[in-house]
C-alpha positions as CSV (number, residue, x, y, z in Angstrom):
1,M,224.8,120.2,-107.0
2,S,223.6,119.7,-110.4
3,R,221.4,121.8,-112.7
4,R,219.8,123.3,-109.6
5,E,223.2,124.5,-108.5
6,P,222.6,128.2,-109.2
7,A,219.2,128.2,-107.6
8,V,220.4,126.3,-104.5
9,R,223.5,128.5,-104.3
10,S,221.4,131.7,-104.4
11,E,219.0,130.3,-101.8
12,I,222.0,129.6,-99.5
13,Q,223.3,133.1,-100.2
14,E,220.0,134.7,-99.3
15,L,219.3,132.6,-96.3
16,L,222.7,133.1,-94.8
17,A,222.5,136.8,-95.4
18,R,219.2,136.9,-93.6
19,L,220.6,134.8,-90.7
20,A,223.6,137.2,-90.5
21,R,221.1,140.1,-90.1
22,G,219.5,138.3,-87.2
23,D,216.5,136.7,-89.0
24,R,216.1,133.5,-87.1
25,S,213.4,132.2,-89.4
26,A,216.2,131.5,-91.9
27,F,217.9,128.9,-89.7
28,D,215.7,125.8,-90.5
29,P,215.6,126.3,-94.3
30,L,219.4,127.0,-94.3
31,F,220.1,123.9,-92.3
32,E,218.0,121.8,-94.7
33,R,220.0,123.2,-97.7
34,L,223.4,122.9,-96.1
35,W,223.2,119.5,-94.3
36,P,223.4,117.3,-97.4
37,L,226.1,119.4,-98.9
38,V,228.2,119.6,-95.8
39,R,227.6,115.9,-95.0
40,G,228.6,114.9,-98.5
41,F,231.8,117.0,-98.4
42,T,232.9,115.5,-95.1
43,A,232.1,112.0,-96.3
44,R,234.4,112.4,-99.3
45,C,237.2,113.7,-97.1
46,L,237.0,111.6,-93.9
47,P,236.3,108.1,-92.8
48,L,232.5,107.5,-92.5
49,A,232.9,107.1,-88.7
50,E,234.1,110.7,-88.4
51,A,232.2,112.3,-91.2
52,D,228.9,112.9,-89.4
53,D,230.5,114.3,-86.3
54,A,232.7,116.6,-88.4
55,A,229.6,117.8,-90.5
56,Q,227.7,118.5,-87.3
57,E,230.6,120.4,-85.7
58,A,231.2,122.4,-88.9
59,L,227.5,123.4,-89.1
60,L,227.6,124.4,-85.4
61,R,230.5,126.7,-86.3
62,V,228.7,128.1,-89.3
63,F,225.7,129.0,-87.3
64,F,227.7,130.3,-84.4
65,R,229.7,132.6,-86.8
66,A,226.7,133.5,-89.0
67,S,226.8,137.1,-87.7
68,E,230.3,137.4,-89.1
69,F,229.2,136.5,-92.7
70,D,229.7,139.3,-95.2
71,P,226.7,139.2,-97.7
72,S,228.9,140.6,-100.4
73,R,230.9,137.3,-100.4
74,D,229.9,133.9,-101.7
75,A,228.0,132.1,-98.9
76,L,228.7,128.6,-100.1
77,A,232.4,129.3,-100.3
78,W,232.3,130.7,-96.8
79,V,230.5,127.7,-95.5
80,L,232.8,125.2,-97.3
81,G,235.8,127.1,-95.9
82,I,234.6,126.5,-92.4
83,V,233.9,122.9,-93.2
84,G,237.4,122.5,-94.7
85,W,238.9,123.8,-91.5
86,Q,236.8,121.3,-89.5
87,I,238.0,118.5,-91.7
88,R,241.6,119.6,-91.2
89,T,241.0,119.7,-87.5
90,V,239.6,116.2,-87.4
91,R,242.5,114.8,-89.5
92,T,245.0,116.5,-87.2
93,K,243.4,115.1,-84.1
94,S,243.2,111.6,-85.7
95,R,246.9,111.8,-86.6
96,R,247.8,112.9,-83.1
97,R,245.8,110.0,-81.6
98,R,247.7,107.6,-83.8
99,E,251.0,109.1,-82.8
100,D,250.1,109.0,-79.1
101,A,249.1,105.3,-79.5
102,E,252.4,104.6,-81.2
103,K,254.3,106.4,-78.5
104,A,252.5,104.4,-75.8
105,G,253.0,101.2,-77.8
106,V,249.3,100.5,-77.8
107,D,247.7,99.5,-81.1
108,R,244.7,97.7,-79.7
109,A,241.7,99.0,-77.8
110,D,242.3,96.6,-74.9
111,G,245.8,97.8,-74.4
112,S,247.4,94.4,-75.2
113,P,250.4,94.4,-77.5
114,S,249.9,93.6,-81.1
115,P,251.2,90.3,-82.4
116,E,254.1,92.1,-84.0
117,Q,254.9,93.9,-80.7
118,A,254.7,90.7,-78.8
119,A,257.1,88.9,-81.2
120,M,259.5,91.9,-81.1
121,R,259.5,91.8,-77.2
122,E,260.1,88.0,-77.3
123,N,263.0,88.3,-79.7
124,L,264.5,91.1,-77.6
125,A,264.1,89.1,-74.4
126,R,265.8,86.1,-76.0
127,A,268.7,88.2,-77.3
128,L,269.1,89.8,-73.8
129,D,269.1,86.3,-72.2
130,A,271.7,85.1,-74.7
131,A,273.9,88.2,-74.0
132,I,273.6,87.8,-70.2
133,S,274.4,84.0,-70.5
134,E,277.7,84.9,-72.1
135,L,278.7,87.1,-69.1
136,P,280.7,85.7,-66.2
137,A,278.4,84.2,-63.6
138,G,279.2,87.0,-61.1
139,D,278.2,89.7,-63.6
140,A,275.0,87.8,-64.6
141,S,273.9,87.4,-60.9
142,T,274.7,91.1,-60.2
143,L,272.6,92.3,-63.1
144,L,269.7,90.0,-62.2
145,A,269.8,91.2,-58.6
146,Y,269.9,94.8,-59.7
147,A,266.9,94.2,-62.1
148,R,264.9,92.6,-59.3
149,G,265.7,95.5,-57.0
150,E,267.6,93.2,-54.7
151,R,270.7,94.3,-52.9
152,P,273.3,91.8,-51.9
153,D,275.1,92.1,-48.5
154,L,277.6,94.5,-49.9
155,P,278.4,98.1,-49.3
156,G,276.4,100.4,-51.7
157,P,279.4,101.8,-53.6
158,T,280.7,98.3,-54.1
159,F,277.4,97.0,-55.5
160,R,277.0,100.1,-57.8
161,K,280.5,99.6,-59.1
162,R,279.8,95.9,-59.8
163,V,276.6,96.8,-61.6
164,Q,278.5,99.4,-63.6
165,R,281.1,96.9,-64.7
166,A,278.6,94.2,-65.5
167,L,276.6,96.6,-67.6
168,A,279.8,97.6,-69.5
169,R,280.4,94.0,-70.3
170,L,276.8,93.4,-71.3
171,R,277.0,96.4,-73.6
172,S,280.2,95.1,-75.2
173,H,278.5,91.7,-75.8
174,W,275.4,93.4,-77.2
175,R,277.4,95.6,-79.5
176,Y,279.3,92.7,-80.8
177,D,276.1,90.7,-81.5
178,H,273.7,93.5,-82.5
179,G,275.8,96.5,-83.4
180,H,274.4,99.0,-81.0
181,F,273.1,99.6,-77.5
């Protein structure tokens, strides 16, 4: 707001007070005064793709809660407080979406791994292949059978013990080469 700030601010004050008292004729002029202010505020605080939606949601909340407005308080500050909470909500949801995508390992809309993720998987697979190749042949075949869900013609406890020993040897090789497992 520029030089007209006091006039616009007092109009918003008067219109919101009227709306709080139940005068529905104040709705349209109040919306016309608030929309550019609220839209500008959200556009400065959020990416443009989210700013319009946040401004609309904030104004819905303002009009929904208009009956709660205390006319002895500053109307513009009250409105911008609601807008600020809406901006905070949008940012929190956006951050959570990013966290959820990171947890799921998905960075792309089609669900395919990013080039970085693909390279990391390839390096890990090569390192695992190298560690398995250093194991005795019996351990390597036991681990491969276990990974495929195959069960050799052995009693269950015997096979589980072989898998346990082969995994212990694999961990030992992995720790030696990579420092942790």
